[in-house]
N, C-alpha and C positions, 0 to 999 in steps of 0.2 A: 600399512598407512591408512588412516581413516579417509573416507571420501569427503571432499570439501564442497559444500553447497552454499551458494549465495542467493538470498531472496531479495529482489529489487522491487521496491514499490512504496507503499505507504498505507496507513489506515487499517481498516478491519481485514481486508483481503490478505495482506501480507502476514498479519498476526494469525490468521486461520491456517495458513501454510506452515508457519513456524511451529504452531501447537502440535501438529502431527509429526513433523520431521524431528523434533527434539526427542522423540521416543526411540530414535535409532542411533546407533553408534557412528555419528557423522560430526564433522566440524562445521558448525553453522555460523553464518554471518548475515545479518540483515542490514541492507543499505536503504536508508529511509529518506523520503522527500522532506525538504525543509522549507516548503513554500506555503504551508497551511496558514490561513488567516481568519478562520471562522471560529465561533464558539469561544472556548477558554483561551485558544491561541491568540485571539485578538487582544485579550488582556495581557498575556505573556509578552506580546510584541509591543503593545502600546504603553502599558504601565511599567513593565520591567525592562524594556529595551532589549529583550532576548530573542533568539531564534525560536520558532515554534517547537513545542515538545510533545504534542499529543500523539503523533505517529510513532515517535520513539517510545513513549510511554506504553502504547499498545503492544509494541514488540517486546518490551521488558516484561509485561504481564504474561505474554504468551510463552516466553522462555524461562520465566521464574520457576525455581524449584518449589514443589508443593508436597513434600514428603512427611512433614510433621505439622503440628498445630501452629507453631510460630511462623513457619514458612507460609502456611496457608493464610494466616492472618495478615502477614505483610503483603501478600499478593492481593488479597481482598481490599486492604487499605489503599494500596497503590491505585487500584481501579475505581475506588469510591468517588462518586460524583455528588457534590453538594446540591440537594434539592431546593434549598431555601437560602435566603440571605441576600441583601442588596449588594451587588458586586461579586457575590460568591455563587449564586445559582448557576449551575451548569459547569462550574469549575471542578476539576478533578484534584484530589489530594496529590496524586503523582506529579502533576504539573507544578504545583506549589512546592512540593518536596525538591524537585530539581532546580527550581528557581532559588530556593534557600541554599542548596549545595553550591550553586554557582557563585553566590555571594560569599560563602564560606571559603571555597577553594580558589576563587578568583578567575575561573574560566568555565565556560559551558562544557567544553571538552572534558575537563577534569570532573565536572559534575556527572556527566553521562557515564564515564568509566566507574566512578565511585558508586553510582546507583546500581550498575550491573553487579558490582562486588557485593553490595548489601543484599540484593535480591538473589544472589548466587545463580545468575542466569546461565543456561547452557548455550554458550555461543557468544557472539559479539553483536552489538547494535551500533552501527556506524552512520553518521550523517552523510548524505550524498555530497553536501557542500556546507561550508561555513559562511558563504557569502549571503548577506542579508538581501535577498531578491524577492520580487513579486512576480507572480505568473500573469502574463498578458495574453489575452485571446483576441484574435481578429476573426470576425464572422464573415460569411459570404456576402452579406448585405453591407459590409464595410464598417459595421459597428465594432468598437474597441472596448473591451472590458478589462479592467486591471484589478487583480486580487483573486486568489483561489476561491475564497468563499463566495464572491459575487458570480464567478463562473459556475461554481458547483450548485448554487441555489437560485438559478435563473427563474424569475417569475413570468417574465414576458419574452416572447420570441424564442421559446425553448425548442422550436422546431427548426430553427435556422442552423445550418451546419457551421461548425468551426473550420475556418480556412487554415489557420496556423496558430501555434502558441509558442511563446518564448519567455525566458526569464530576464527581468531587467532589474539591476544591471546584470551583465553576463557573469555567471558564477564560475568559480574555480572548483574543480572536483577535489574532494577530501582525499589526501594521499593514501590513507589506510583503506579507503573504499576501492581505490584504483588497484592497490596491491591485492586485496581480497578477490577481485574479479580475475586478475591475472593468474592467481593460484588455484582458482576454482576448477572442479570437475563438472559442475552443473550450475547454471544460473537460471533461477526461476523468476519470471516476470509476471506479476498478477497473481490472483485476480484483483480488481480494483477499478475505480472510476478511470476511464481510459485516459483522459487528458490531465485531470487534477491529481491523480495518484501514480500513474504509470509514465505517460509521455513527459510529464514535468521533469523526470529524471533524465530523459533522453534529450533534453534541451541543454544539458550540461556537456559542453564539448569534450571535456576530459573523460567523462563516463562513456559517451558514445564511442570515442576513439579506442578505449580499452576493451569495450564489448566487441568491437570489430576485430580486435587483435587477439583476444584470448582464445585458447584452445578448448575452453570449456564448451559443453553442449548448452544450448539456450532453449528453454522451454517456456512457452507463453500459455498461461491459463486463461482461457476465454471466459468472459463474464456470463452470468446466467441471464441477466436482464439488460435491456437498453436503459439509458439514463436521459431523462428529459433535460434539455439544456446542453447535453454533451453528445449523445449518440442516438438521438431520436430516430427511430425506424431503421437503425443499423442492423445489417445481417452479419454473419460471421466473417465473410470475405471483407466487408468494409472495416471491421475491427482490425483484421490482419493488415489490410492496406495502410491504415494509419500507423501501425507499428512499423511497417516497412519504410514508410515515408521518413521517419525519424531515426530508426535503427539502421536502415539500409536493407535492400532486398538481398536475400541469400544468407542472412545472419541467423534466422530461426532454424532450429533443428526439429522441434516438436511443438504442436499446438494441441492442448488438452481441451476436449469439448465434452460437456455433460450430455449424456443421452437419456437420462431418466426423465420421465414426465414430471413437470412441476405441479405442486398442489393447487387445486382450483381456488380455495378460499384466499390464498395469498395473491393469486393472479388477479382476482377481482379487485383487491385493494390497489395493486399496481396499475391496473387499467384506468382507475380513476385519476391517477397521476400521469396518464398517457405513457406508461412504460410497459413494454412487452417482452416476452422471452426472445432471446437472440436466436434467429433462424439459422440452423446449421446448413450451409450450402458449400462447405469446404470439400476439396478433393486433395489427395496427396500431391504435393508439388516438390520443390526442393526440400520442403519440410514434411515430416510425417504427422498425420492427424491421428491423435490417440483419443478414442472415444470410450466412455465408460460411465458408470453410475458414480458421479462425484457429488451428489446432492445430500445435504444434511436434512434429516427428517424433522428437525426442530425448527419451529417458527420463532424468530428472534423477537423478544419483547423489549420495548423501549424502557431504558433506565430512568427513574425519576430524576428530574433536573436536567435531563439532556434536551437541549434546545435545537439540536440539529437533526436533519432527516437521516434515517439509517435504513439499510436493506433489511427486508423481512425474511428473505430466504438466502441461504448462503451455502457455499461449498462445505463438504465434510472434511475435516482436518485429516482424519485417519485414512479415508479413501484416497485423497490426493497424495498423501505421503507414501502410501504403499506403491503407487504407480511411479512417483518421482524417484524413489529409491531404485527401482528397476531401470529407470532411464539413465541413472547416474553411473557411468562407467569410468573408473580411474584411467587417467591418460597413460 
């Protein structure tokens, strides 16, 4: 029987992990955050009245087959972002494609499943919830911010710590996502923005309940850099502490930490944004710290038309996958 791996998160980080794992003979499921409200997702939510699809789209692109010219073209088309056009700039073809399929088939769930079939993805992409919720952050100074994009793109007060986050209204976990976690041999959380990509899923009661119940091993991939507005000045222990606050202490089995030195040119750019490498001050606890070279040597270039801030340095898909496969032991 194939090993079953669930990747829980959202955005670029989860797609990086999926890109590496899809090369192995495993059953993959991506459980994706549904609270994004920035960029093209704002149009999807406001103009079409749909749940955000950008994180789902990124997972589709990561899992899509790319073995011939047609498959490669579909994958590239799905990732294409319009660089021009009033109302279109920054929008991805993939998001519009899924909006059209929703209209054709009558539901967003049907559109998600049909998109996976068209792209011949290796695995499943599942929404964490179908509840139309917004992420709310309460900061230590008492300030309240509503909306994932406003939390993610904080301009002022980015050094103030977040006290807690929650989804409003309270969401119900998507049943297939719950089932996937229960059947998993390994659940991978991260990398990704701590609150807006990772913890957001841990504010769904049904998801947390099943993560505490599952017999699967749980691996948390620590971020490479701090995030202004979310984790300013955070070290590794502080990242783990936040995960424990929402997931529960004792639930993590592994924490993956990059040990390779980060490139100086990229660090200079990050420093201007007051973002720094996450200092590794972890020790083995109830979980095992897994250190290694998980760094991609490529600096990410911004795509024309993309209006959102993106990470310059990222984890390496293949390096992560090689270690995660070793950590995955059938029950």
